[in-house]
TORNU-580849 format. One record per residue (C-alpha): x, y, z. Coordinates in steps of 0.02 Angstrom, whole numbers, plus 50000, padded with zeros to 5 digits. Each point is the difference from the previous one (the first is absolute). Example, Ala and Ser with C-alpha at 12.3 -4.5 7.8 and 13.67 -1.06 7.14 Angstrom:
506154977550390 500695017249967 
***
This chain:
676325361962174 501864999350033 500524997649818 498985014849941 500695010750140 501794995349958 499725004149817 499265016850048 501475003850115 501244995349864 499095010949873 499995014950119 501854998250040 500434998249816 499035015949960 500935009750135 501684993849938 499625002949816 499505018050032 501405003250125 498755006050130 500545005050174 498634989350073 498164996149997 498475005650098 498484988750004 498225006450015 498894985450052 498415010050031 499084991449858 500304982350065 498584989950075 499654982450060 501364987049970 501165012749919 499955010650157 500334984850108 501524995749894 500705017750012 501234996950145 500864986049904 500075010749843 500745014750095 501284988650080 500574993149833 500135016949916 500815008250152 501364986750014 500335000349813 500185018949995 501124999850154 501134986949920 500145011349846 500435015350106 498345008449964 498655007050114 498234993850026 498485008750070 498154996850019 498525011950003 498804997050143 498355009150033 499835006050179 498254992550007 500654982849950 500874986450099 501574997449895 501095012550091 499614991350164 500624983249932 501804999150058 500314983549913 499395006449831 501105015550009 501544991850072 500984999549836 499455017049935 501175014950015 498685013750008 498155001150039 499015014349922 498525002750115 498535009249922 499505011550142 498205002949949 498354991249970 499424996349824 498094999750006 499124984649936 498374999949905 498545006050105 501135005550142 499275015450086 500855017049992 501455000450123 501715007650026 501344991349898 501425001250127 499445006650169 501515006950091 499784989450159 499784984349895 501525004549895 501095002550153 499454983450074 500304990449838 501735007549977 500504996250179 499444982049983 500874998149831 501645006650071 499874987650142 499614985249886 501085003949848 501365011550064 500295018049950 501494995449890 498894989149889 498455010949997 499435012849871 498335008450034 499005006649852 498945015250043 498405002049902 499785014249875 498254997349932 498175001350042 498394990249985 498265006549968 498294993050043 498255004249941 498324995350067 499504991349838 501684991349974 500544990950157 501714994749937 501445011850027 500855007949850 501795006449995 500105018949996 501615010049985 500325016350090 499815010349842 498354991749955 499375002950177 500385018649986 499195000549828 498404992350069 499965012250145 500125014749882 498684992749884 498764993250126 500335010050155 500374992550170 501225001250144 501654992150047 500564997250177 501234990050104 499224986150102 500565003650179 500304981750044 500604992349839 500965015649946 499494995649821 499175012849886 498164997749961 499005008549863 498105000950005 499315005449832 498325008549981 498724986749949 499245003349830 498914992049868 500814985849906 501224995850137 500924984349954 499705002249813 501125006149861 501454988050019 501485005049892 500434984849897 501655007249935 500765002150173 499074987150101 499565013250131 498225003250052 499295017450004 498744998250138 500944996250162 499185009750143 501164995350144 501884999049974 501334994750124 501745006149953 501784995750045 500885016249958 501465010750056 499255001450175 499904981350028 501724997149925 500775013750107 499304991950157 500474982549945 501775005349958 500225006750176 499464983250066 501184990449886 501475011350039 500004993650179 500304982049947 501535001349887 499264989449861 500894993349848 498975011949895 498385009249966 498934999449844 498565009649920 498624989049930 499345001749866 500735013149883 498925011249892 498555003350117 500955009450136 499805017050078 501525009749931 500415004650178 500514982150042 501705002849921 500555014950105 499214991350150 501034984549964 501555011049988 499685007250173 499075016249961 499095008950140 498095001650004 500175018249948 500944994549844 498524989249947 498775014549996 500015003949814 499324986349887 500184999649811 499384986349885 501065001249841 499934981349968 498134997450003 498545004449887 498204998150055 498714993649876 498125001649991 498774993749870 500234987449861 500455000649817 501495002349885 499975019049999 500865010150136 499905017650068 501045007850139 498715005850126 501155005450140 501825005250017 501064993850142 500245010450157 500984996750160 499104995550160 500425005250177 499844989950159 500535003350179 500674984950093 500135000750189 501184988250092 499674994650180 501395006950111 499954984450108 500434987149867 500335010049841 498614991449904 498905010649887 498285000250080 499255015449918 499675003049815 499095014649922 499875003149812 499865018649965 499964996449814 499774983249914 501394996549872 499255000349826 500634988249867 499715003849818 498254993949957 499524993349830 498224996849946 499724985749879 498515000849884 499294992549842 499654982350060 499034990349870 498894984950001 500814984150062 500104992749824 500855015149920 501814998949942 501055013849923 501574995249905 501365013250005 501745000249923 501495010450057 501665005649925 499534999549816 499755001849861 501284987849933 500244997549814 500214981250021 498774994850135 498605012950008 499314995449827 499864981850057 499045005450154 498845010749894 499724985349884 499524988750147 498825013250071 499195002849830 499774981449970 499024998550163 499145017149997 500785005150166 500325018450043 501555005150096 500905015150068 501805003849952 501075010950114 501295006949880 501795006250014 500345015349894 501684994549932 499184984049937 498555009649924 501245010049897 500724983849931 498324991949958 498655013349973 499024989149878 499754986950136 499255013250115 498825005749865 499474981949976 499594998950187 498825014749984 499224993649840 499634982950077 499115007450151 501334998650133 500425013150132 501685008450020 500765007150158 501585008750054 501494990550069 501195015149985 501175003849857 501594991250059 499354988650140 500865008250150 499614996950182 498825014550032 500364999550186 501805005849978 499965011749850 499825018850014 498375009449977 500655007149837 500494982949934 498304993050050 499105014049910 501064997549844 499684981250003 498125002650007 499875014349877 501184992649871 499034983749992 498325008950000 500485011049854 500764985349909 498404989850019 498975014649935 501145002249850 499984981349960 498174995750035 499035016250017 499544994850178 500685004650170 499854988750152 499435002850179 500574983550077 501734996850070 500934985250072 501645002350092 501574991449936 500624987050125 498405002850099 499234987050114 498354993849931 498915002850155 500815016950029 501425008650093 500664993650165 500955015650054 499575018350013 501355004749875 499244988449870 498255006350033 500455018450001 500714998149825 498184997549947 499505017550055 500755010549858 499464987049873 498215000850061 500125018950000 500464999049816 498324991649966 500464981750002 499104985650086 501204987650080 499734981949949 500584984850098 499684981549985 499814984350103 500724986249889 501795001949939 500784984249928 501875002949998 500144997549814 501635009749994 500884986150097 500014987449858 498464990050049 499314988349870 498215003049935 499224987150115 500865007550152 499405017449952 498214993849991 500144990550164 500745015150089 498595011049938 498654987950056 500784998850173 499845018850021 498205001949945 498905006750140 498204994150017 499145016950022 500065017149920 500704995249832 501814997649948 501315010249909 501444990049928 501695007449953 501064991849866 501435007249899 500155002249813 501675009250003 501635001050095 500774983649945 499584983249923 498114998850022 499724985049887 499394989850149 498725013650040 499394999749820 499844981150008 499135000450171 498685012849953 498824988849898 500104986450133 499635012650138 498515007549909 499254983049964 500284993950178 499225015350081 498504999549884 499764981750041 499955004950183 498615012649967 500985016249988 499655013449871 501265012649934 499635018550017 500935016649993 500555012050136 498725012349934 498614987550036 500594998350180 499835018850018 498325000049911 500605011849863 500324999249813 501744997249932 500035018149941 499995005750181 501674991350028 500695004449828 499335017049945 500195004249817 501195014449964 500205010749844 500725016549942 501585008049936 500984995250155 499654981749967 500725001549826 501515009550066 500304986650131 499904986649866 501355008749899 501065002850155 499954982050056 500354994049824 501575010649999 500484994250174 499744981949949 501075002649847 501355007950108 499954985250117 500164988249854 501475010049935 500854999850170 499774981350019 500644997949823 501505010750040 500364990050156 500104983949903 500935007949855 501275007250122 500204983550092 500124990049839 501225011849914 501045001550158 500104981250020 500394997049815 501355013350001 500794993350160 500024982349933 500705005749832 501385010350081 500434985650116 500094987949853 501135011849900 501145002650150 500214981350018 500304998549813 501455012450000 501674991249987 501715005950054 501025006649856 501344987949947 501805003349950 500205016850085 501224995250138 500875015050076 501395003649877 499225014249901 500775015350084 499975015649889 500365016850082 498495006250097 499485015750092 498935001150156 498915015650002 499275005850167 498825015049997 499775008350169 498915013450077 500235003550186 500724982850036 501405004350123 499504985950119 500204985949874 501015005849850 501724994850063 499414982350038 499224998649828 501595005749913 501044988550109 499014984449954 500205004449816 501875002450021 500124983450094 499264990749852 500994985449929 499825007649827 501755003649931 499775015049885 498795011550088 499705018650013 498785009450112 499115016449962 499075008850141 498865013949938 499365011750136 498365007949946 500115016150100 499954992350173 499715012150143 500924989250125 501824993949998 499814986249872 501265007449878 501255004950135 500004982750078 500304991249835 501355012349951 500894998150166 499994981149987 500304996849816 500675015649913 501754992749989 499444983449926 500155000849809 498644986849982 498715011750078 499285015049910 498985012450102 498815011249906 498875013850062 498545009349922 498555011050051 498474990350054 499134994349839 499344982950048 500654982449994 499764997549813 501075014949949 501284995550132 500194982949919 500115007849827 501385011450065 500944984750059 499784991449833 500915014749921 501534994850099 499884981249971 501384992049897 499464981850010 498714990049906 499164993650159 499245010650138 499404993250166 498785012050082 499634998750186 499125011250124 500955009250135 499194989650137 500444983549916 501384988050048 500544987349870 500764983050032 501804997949940 499524988749855 498465009949947 500825010249861 500874984949925 498354990549994 499065014949927 501235001949858 499974981949937 498375001149899 500785014049895 500954986549905 498425000049896 500025016249899 498094999949998 499945002950188 499795018350040 499744999350188 500104987850145 498945001150158 500774993950162 499184994150160 499635012050142 499864994150179 499345009950147 501425002150123 499095008150145 498694986950047 499755007350172 498105002250007 498394993749926 499975012749858 501764996249940 499704981450014 498445001649894 501025009449871 501314986250006 498654987149965 499365010549855 501765002049926 500374981450010 498384994849914 500015013949871 501784996849944 500024981150008 498294997849920 499445015849908 501695004849929 500484982349952 498344998249909 500185016849914 501714995149933 499234984649918 498835010549891 501245014649984 498945011950101 501055006250148 499335017450039 501345006550116 501844997450031 500095005650182 500995015350045 500704990450146 500964988149886 499994999449811 501244999449858 499845008849833 500824999049831 500515018049969 499624998849814 498244993950038 499715014150124 500575013149876 498964992449862 498495000550116 500295018450033 500834999250172 499015003350157 498605012849994 499095009650135 498334997249913 499474987250132 500244997050185 500724982749962 501515003749891 500654982150018 498374992649934 499915013149862 501754995549940 499674981350017 498535000949880 500925011949884 501484988149987 498844985849950 499135011249873 501735003949931 500194981649956 500924993050151 499524986750124 499945002550188 500424984850108 500064995650184 501504993850097 499424993850172 501784996250057 500475018549993 499435005850171 499915016950083 499365004750172 498965015750021 499205009750140 498114999049988 498885013450075 499794996350185 498545011650035 498285000549923 500215017949939 501644996149912 499264984449924 498445008749934 501055014049922 501154987649915 498584989349933 499065015349938 501515005049897 500254982349935 498164997349955 499815016949918 501624997349906 499464983049935 498345007349941 500945014149912 501164987449920 498564989449938 499145015449929 501585006749919 500344983549914 498194996049958 500434998349816 501244985950035 498644987449960 500005005549819 501824994649987 499544982050038 501144998850151 499474990350155 500315014950112 498635009249907 498854985449965 500084991650171 500955009350135 499225017349983 498204993649982 500334988950151 500565015350098 498435009749954 498804985650033 500734992150156 501065014250067 498725013949982 498234994949951 499814984650110 500965008650140 498735014149996 498584987550008 500824987750121 499205008050155 498304995449928 500484981649997 500705001750176 498385007850061 498984986249919 501094986950083 500005007650173 498145003849990 499594982049957 501224993750132 499265011350134 498234994249960 500514981950009 500935002250165 498535009150078 498804986549940 501124986550072 500265009150165 498145002850023 499494983049935 498975007849861 499634991749833 501295004849869 498865006049861 501285001649861 501214986750059 500364992249828 500325016649913 500935006750152 501114984750004 500365002149815 500475018350024 501124995950147 500834985849905 500275011049848 500755014150101 501124988550103 500674992149841 501135015149971 500864999550172 500234981349975 500895003349836 501005013550088 500614987150125 500494988049861 500905013949906 500915005450158 500574982350035 500654998549822 500865016950016 500884994850159 500504984049914 500905010549869 500725010550141 500614984750095 499485008050164 498864994650141 498245005849950 499465006450171 499445016449921 498604990149917 499135000650169 499735018549968 498904997149847 498365002250099 500675016650066 500585004649826 498274996449930 499055009150138 501165014750036 501375002149869 498964997849842 498755013550052 501465012050019 500474996449819 498195002649947 500015016950087 501605004249907 499164996349834 498555011450045 501225013950047 501004997549842 498455000849890 499455015850089 501715007849976 499974995349817 498275007249973 500375016150093 501765002249933 500765000350175 501594990149976 501384995150122 501845004349992 501524989250033 499915005050182 501054992450136 499724984750106 500705001450175 501444987650010 500414991450164 501554991249937 499514983650081 500314988749850 501454987850003 500584987149876 499944981750050 501414997050122 499825017250078 500965009849867 
***
């Protein structure tokens, strides 16, 4: 009635709006009686509503019906999709599905009635088969038709009037029997009419003359592959080769499968009529062969086999075994090797309680896409593991992510071939409740019952691993009781094959079995250790980061220092081949606002014009002393300078460093406290011109504002940077001056000063600007020297812990643990993370069940905790810096690109230390691009 129709129209329009659809196409082919009579009014209401909303409407109309001839019914519809073929009814005799003359007449009439601009014609891409004993037509796809021709024999030809293909199969015994319940396709059709590439080619030529709104192919999935090039305008010659990669032909019945035939291309010659261009001749020189799979092992109608995939699982598999034992039901478990390693006792229980075990690969990959080597490793590793755990091998296999009734494409089916060649029998199923989708127990049982077939027995697939399977455990007793009440009995796969369990699970023994058992035990232990390390590394890293961040926030600015403490001070600048930058460095020191200042430049045997340039610029200035020595290294150059120092405070800077005018004054203030032996300043990267230098700038800001602040709190600063640091001369001399025993003379002296009884503090307001390495090679050389030098320093001062000082009790162990050991092992954590992430992304992309989703999510969350803390630390660091934190955006790049470079440096440094191949002071190429704020 009108009210119901209005409610339906409103519901349809609301659905379109809610889902933001471009429009709606109605298919009224199932309507009969009063509903069909009311269709014009319904179309009018929906059409007007969609038009008012700016959306399109269309209706699907069979060519053999009357709807498309009803102008009033279609008046408000934007498009009409005309199905240009006949769909046979029950008991209709064999006939062409779209005779070319009929098609042309229907299209011409439709254009006249509807208009070309509103008409879309759907060309058929399917077939129907008839048998003498089964009068009703059955749908048959092109691939199935070719499969039947190859199996039964027959001929294919082009009807000269209809221009539709016709196949006449050789009659044989049992015609019309053997219907395939899993696909719904019969296996006994003796006459087949096809709409294929030939019919579509001819129909397209007809449609091209009318300038229609569009063309369509109907339906999808059953078509001759040649319809697509034909639709795109290919010539008849281009349609000659036929391949069937997206079809698999099946024969027989049962859960077991065997590849009987490989695919092979077919060849046909199509002859167009010169007068009208239509194809009127068709000759198959070779029938295209799809992959053929033979099913076998069908049981009695009342037989049911329970199978479980993706286990064993330590939590859920025991519950399933308990339920099976309580009801005396046998089952088959298709096992994943990695899970077997975690729960070997559960697998042994399966064997002891009479169940069967099968292979489901070692790591659950998609066997269609992995390499032959990977496939072989997956099979052999699990086989040898099962033998070592249970003393039995297995000869049955089920594919991960496989379709229960079997493959649909040649690629999927061909993956069976090497597995069968390895001695396995492929096992499918017919009932697969989607228990991995979070169904409740009742829904799992209902889904299973809906999929039970009436003949040939049933094989059910459930899952005991790969996620939360508590609903499966709860559903199992209910399912068993329900099926038994319906008259089913539970059997094993072996019983379907008519063999003993031992035939599917041969007993194995011998020395190799014992060796495998030892090997897998060791491998399992190694896996446990690696997982343990992963979590230890993540936990320690997170705890350290949070502790350092807390200490940095706890540090307070020193009170009462002001800026009035101004004892005489000397700036010492060691230089080796620094002609490009030395004058600027000296100039910034001389431009300091510090009143009583001297500068000593010590040239360590430079081969360029470093000495000459300094002498020419500053030789006449009594505040500047220029020293020269043979090349002996930075440490001895600094010691040489200390021999000329006449002040109690020395400020040491590198030759490529520029200091701000107030930097020296701020560095000196902490020396009011006689316990302070050294003061570390803050270094900023002055040449942030590329990604590498910006990443270094981010590292400097976080390290100094977080790490160094925290280290000052517990008196554990490990290095006063050579770029800007101040020293109490008495403390340096008490510590033994600089030495060339390490590659990090600044760190060596920093620790020595603290061991001499002095404190080392940090003054973030004393700022210098330095030139960071701008190329990867320069960067790696610098970091190798730094890392090796820090390791040497930690080793040299390894006895500092005995003195009870924080630098020995905390700072040096922290360097060894987090700077060396965990850095060496960090790539393992990275590989675990990216491996888990890749598996999850592939599973999501392919719509596959995520077997280890909870554990994977935990690993991802644990790993991502550290970058999250990095972001927080960086934001805090920039808060101390009082600068816009845009560099924080580089943290993902830092984690993915920059950190691995530092890991590589640690590996190189350890190798150098072990082999005794050390680095010298060397020379970094200076570009002289650094300027102080304001352009100075």
